C-alpha positions in Angstrom: 71.9 -9.9 87.9 69.7 -11.1 85.0 73.0 -12.2 82.9 74.1 -14.3 85.7 70.5 -15.7 85.9 70.3 -16.5 82.4 73.7 -18.0 82.4 72.9 -20.4 85.2 69.8 -21.8 83.5 71.8 -22.4 80.2 74.4 -24.1 82.1 71.6 -26.3 83.8 70.0 -27.2 80.5 73.6 -28.4 79.3 74.1 -30.5 82.4 70.8 -32.1 82.1 71.2 -33.0 78.5 71.8 -36.8 79.1 69.4 -37.3 81.7 66.2 -39.1 81.5 62.8 -36.9 81.2 61.7 -37.7 84.7 65.1 -36.4 86.0 64.9 -33.2 83.8 61.4 -32.2 84.9 62.4 -32.7 88.8 65.6 -30.5 88.0 63.4 -28.0 86.0 60.9 -27.6 88.9 63.8 -27.0 91.6 65.3 -24.2 89.3 61.7 -22.6 88.9 61.5 -22.5 92.8 64.8 -20.9 93.0 64.1 -18.4 90.3 60.7 -17.4 91.9 62.3 -17.0 95.0 65.2 -14.6 93.5 62.5 -12.5 91.5 60.5 -12.0 94.8 63.6 -10.7 96.4 64.4 -8.6 93.7 60.9 -7.0 93.4 61.2 -6.2 97.5 64.5 -4.8 96.8 63.0 -2.4 94.0 59.6 -1.5 95.2 58.9 -3.1 98.5 56.8 -5.8 97.5 54.3 -6.8 94.7 53.2 -3.8 92.7 49.3 -3.1 92.7 47.7 -1.1 90.1 45.8 1.9 91.0 42.1 1.7 90.2 40.8 3.6 87.2 38.6 6.5 88.2 35.8 7.0 85.6 34.9 10.3 84.5 31.1 11.2 84.5 28.8 13.9 83.9 26.7 15.7 86.8 23.3 17.6 86.7 22.1 19.6 89.6 18.4 19.2 90.7 16.4 22.2 90.7 12.7 22.8 91.9 10.7 23.3 88.5 7.3 23.2 87.2 6.2 20.0 85.7 3.4 19.5 83.3 1.7 16.7 81.7 -0.1 17.1 78.4 -2.7 15.4 76.2 -1.6 15.9 72.5 -4.2 16.1 69.9 -4.9 17.5 66.4 -7.4 20.2 66.1 -8.6 22.6 63.5 -9.7 26.3 63.5 -13.4 26.7 63.1 -15.4 29.8 62.4 -18.3 30.1 65.1 -20.3 31.6 62.4 -19.5 30.1 58.9 -22.6 29.5 56.8 -23.5 29.1 53.2 -25.7 31.7 51.5 -28.4 30.2 49.4 -31.7 31.1 47.7 -35.2 30.2 48.9 -36.6 29.6 45.3 -35.3 28.2 42.1 -34.3 30.4 39.2 -31.5 31.9 37.3 -29.2 34.5 38.8 -29.9 38.1 37.3 -27.1 39.6 39.2 -24.3 38.6 41.8 -23.3 41.7 43.9 -20.3 40.3 45.8 -16.8 38.6 45.0 -14.2 36.7 47.1 -13.0 38.7 50.0 -15.8 41.1 50.4 -17.0 42.1 53.7 -20.7 41.9 54.3 -23.2 42.8 57.0 -26.2 40.5 57.9 -29.0 41.3 55.6 -27.0 42.9 52.9 -28.3 42.1 49.4 -25.8 40.0 47.7 -27.6 38.5 44.6 -30.8 38.8 42.7 -32.9 36.1 40.8 -34.7 36.8 37.6 -38.3 38.0 38.3 -39.4 38.9 35.2 -42.3 36.3 34.9 -43.5 37.3 38.5 -43.5 41.0 37.6 -45.9 40.5 34.8 -47.9 38.5 37.1 -48.0 41.1 39.7 -48.9 43.7 37.2 -51.9 41.5 36.1 -52.9 41.0 39.6 -52.7 44.6 40.3 -55.0 45.6 37.3 -57.5 42.9 38.3 -57.4 44.3 41.9 -58.3 47.9 40.5 -61.2 46.4 38.8 -62.4 44.4 41.9 -62.0 47.6 44.1 -64.4 49.5 41.8 -67.1 46.6 41.8 -66.8 46.3 45.4 -67.0 50.1 46.2 -70.1 50.3 43.9 -71.9 47.3 45.4 -71.3 48.8 48.6 -72.7 51.9 47.9 -75.8 50.2 46.7 -76.0 47.8 49.6 -75.8 50.9 51.9 -78.9 52.2 50.1 -80.6 49.0 50.6 -80.3 48.2 47.1 -79.2 44.9 45.6 -78.7 41.5 47.7 -76.1 40.9 50.3 -74.9 38.0 48.2 -73.8 40.4 45.4 -72.1 42.4 48.1 -70.2 39.4 49.8 -69.1 38.2 46.4 -67.8 41.7 45.5 -65.9 41.8 48.8 -64.5 38.5 48.5 -63.2 38.9 45.2 -61.2 42.3 46.1 -59.7 40.4 49.2 -58.8 37.4 47.2 -56.8 39.6 45.1 -55.2 41.3 47.8 -54.0 38.1 49.2 -52.8 37.0 46.0 -50.8 40.2 45.5 -49.5 39.8 49.2 -48.4 36.2 48.3 -46.8 37.4 45.0 -44.8 40.1 46.8 -43.4 37.7 49.0 -42.5 35.3 46.4 -40.7 38.3 44.6 -38.7 38.9 47.9 -37.6 35.2 47.6 -35.8 36.4 44.4 -33.4 38.5 46.4 -30.5 36.5 48.5 -29.2 38.2 51.5 -26.3 37.9 53.7 -27.5 35.4 56.5 -24.6 36.8 58.7 -21.6 39.2 59.1 -18.3 38.2 57.8 -16.4 37.8 54.8 -17.4 36.4 51.4 -15.5 33.0 50.6 -15.8 30.9 47.7 -18.4 32.5 45.2 -19.5 29.3 43.6 -22.1 30.7 41.1 -22.0 33.4 38.4 -24.6 35.4 36.7 -27.0 33.6 34.6 -26.5 30.2 36.2 -29.3 28.5 38.0 -29.9 28.4 41.7 -32.1 26.4 44.0 -32.9 25.9 47.5 -29.9 24.0 49.1 -27.5 25.2 46.3 -25.1 27.6 47.8 -24.2 30.8 46.2 -21.1 31.6 48.5 -19.7 30.8 51.8 -19.9 33.7 54.6 -17.3 33.2 57.4 -17.2 35.6 60.3 -13.6 35.5 61.5 -14.4 37.7 64.6 -15.6 34.6 66.5 -13.1 31.7 66.0 -12.6 28.6 68.1 -10.5 25.4 67.9 -12.1 22.0 67.7 -10.2 18.7 68.6 -11.3 15.1 69.5 -9.9 13.6 72.6 -9.6 10.0 73.3 -12.2 8.4 75.5 -9.7 7.3 78.0 -9.2 11.0 79.3 -12.8 11.8 79.7 -12.4 12.1 83.4 -9.3 14.3 83.1 -10.4 16.9 80.7 -12.6 20.0 81.9 -13.9 23.3 81.1 -11.2 25.8 82.2 -8.2 23.6 81.5 -5.1 25.5 80.1 -4.3 24.6 76.5 -1.2 25.4 74.5 -1.9 25.5 70.8 0.7 25.5 68.0 0.1 26.4 64.3 2.5 24.8 62.2 1.9 26.8 59.3 2.3 30.1 61.2 5.1 28.9 63.3 3.1 30.5 66.2 2.0 29.3 69.6 -0.7 30.6 71.9 -2.1 29.7 75.4 -5.8 29.5 75.9 -8.3 27.4 77.7 -11.1 24.9 77.2 -14.3 26.5 76.9 -16.6 23.3 76.0 -16.4 19.7 76.5 -18.8 17.2 74.9 -21.0 15.3 77.0 -21.4 12.2 74.7 -18.7 10.2 73.1 -18.6 9.2 69.6 -19.4 5.5 69.3 -17.2 4.9 66.0 -14.1 6.8 66.9 -14.6 6.4 70.7 -13.5 10.3 71.3 -15.4 13.2 72.4 -14.9 17.0 71.1 -13.4 19.8 72.9 -13.7 23.6 71.9 -11.1 26.2 72.7 -11.4 30.0 72.7 -9.2 31.6 69.9 -8.8 35.3 69.7 -9.4 36.9 66.4 -6.6 37.6 64.0 -6.0 38.1 60.2 -3.5 35.2 60.3 -6.0 32.5 61.1 -8.0 30.6 58.5 -11.1 28.1 58.9 -10.1 24.6 59.0 -6.3 25.6 59.8 -4.4 22.6 61.3 -3.8 23.4 65.1 -1.9 21.1 67.4 -3.4 21.2 70.8 -1.7 20.5 74.2 -4.3 20.1 76.8 -2.8 20.4 80.5 -4.3 17.6 82.4 -1.7 17.6 85.3 0.8 20.1 86.4 2.9 20.5 89.6 4.5 23.9 90.2 7.3 22.8 92.6 8.5 19.3 91.3 11.8 17.5 91.0 12.1 15.9 87.5 14.7 13.9 85.8 15.2 12.4 82.1 13.6 9.1 82.1 16.6 7.3 80.7 18.5 8.2 84.1 16.2 5.8 86.0 17.7 2.2 86.4 15.8 -0.8 87.6 17.5 -3.2 90.3 16.4 -6.1 92.0 15.1 -3.9 94.9 13.4 -1.5 92.5 14.0 1.6 90.6 16.9 3.7 91.5 19.0 6.8 90.2 22.9 7.2 90.8 23.8 10.3 92.6 27.4 11.9 93.2 28.2 12.6 96.9 31.3 15.0 96.3 34.5 14.2 98.1 36.5 17.0 96.7 36.2 19.6 93.7 37.0 16.9 91.2 35.9 13.5 92.6 32.7 11.9 94.1 31.3 8.8 95.3 28.6 7.1 93.5 25.4 6.3 95.5 22.3 4.4 94.6 19.2 6.1 95.5 16.0 4.6 95.5 13.1 6.7 93.8 9.3 6.7 93.2 8.0 7.9 89.9 5.2 10.2 89.1 3.7 11.3 85.8 6.1 11.4 82.6 5.7 13.3 79.5 8.3 13.9 76.8 11.0 12.0 78.0 11.0 13.7 81.5 9.6 12.1 84.7 8.5 13.6 87.8 10.1 12.0 91.0 7.8 11.9 94.0 10.4 10.5 96.7 13.9 9.8 96.9 15.6 12.9 95.4 15.5 16.5 96.5 17.0 20.0 95.4 20.6 20.2 95.2 21.4 16.7 94.6 23.8 15.9 91.9 22.6 13.0 89.6 25.0 11.3 87.3 23.6 12.1 83.9 26.4 10.9 81.5 28.4 7.7 82.0 26.1 6.5 84.7 25.7 3.0 82.7 29.5 2.0 83.8 29.2 3.2 87.6 28.7 1.1 90.1 27.3 1.9 93.6 29.9 3.1 95.8 32.4 3.7 93.1 34.8 6.6 93.2 34.1 9.0 90.3 35.5 11.9 88.5 33.5 14.8 87.0 
């Protein structure tokens, strides 16, 4: 059939070779109509009319919605702080005669940890004690005479005052000598012994740091905008990057004032005692300021914006392998770390289109 058609066209072109362009155009149009009619007849004979391509079905991924707990956190960086971390120092200046502790030693409150050279004071004390013996002898003699009504009252009073003055001087000297001894201000572990035997020390100059690791806490600073959300008793998830360890604790203290420079307020959390923790260790704090134990949530990237609001595409299954895409309007709640809480629009058991949804239209048939 095609051979005959091509032969007819060739003969027609040859026949029109001598005609004018207008006549050739008219003849070609007539021939076109004839050819189109013949093509239509042939298509009817072959397939019963014009062939219509079947629509392409897109393949997507589905995720079934479940009821799960949703939590929103306030993220901040904190540090481990010892409740009792103090510097041991002296109450008077002088040269260290002995240092009785080293790094890592366990000490008790009141334990002697160092001594300051008190040789000069010892000599002064010996002199005062000698003077006191003489003064006591004079006082006793003068008192005996006074009891016998011999001598004057002034002599008795002077002897008594001289003895008592020396007693007070000796008492003061003993207190000063006691200040040459440095005692541990708290229970704990000796950390960073800064001075050695023979070196000078004075009030305010630390000998060593003593850390009580039995009473630890975590301190952090929260932005002012969360002042109404953070409360004592809130749960906190704490991660220690250096230890690759996470614990759950609670807020034990919330400051009532806001730092005017940083516009933050301090919070503290309880930390169980442990050998792994160190003072000033970095701790990543996540304070739970909102939670819903029975929530529906989806990845935030699944939510699309239309002219009528926000929506999510869900699949209404037609068979085991095909479904129809349906646009469902949703209302968002809190969102955290790429996950958003859905307050209305979706329910447990819905199948959301989680992959390939960008190319799917409402009402379109999809495969999964």
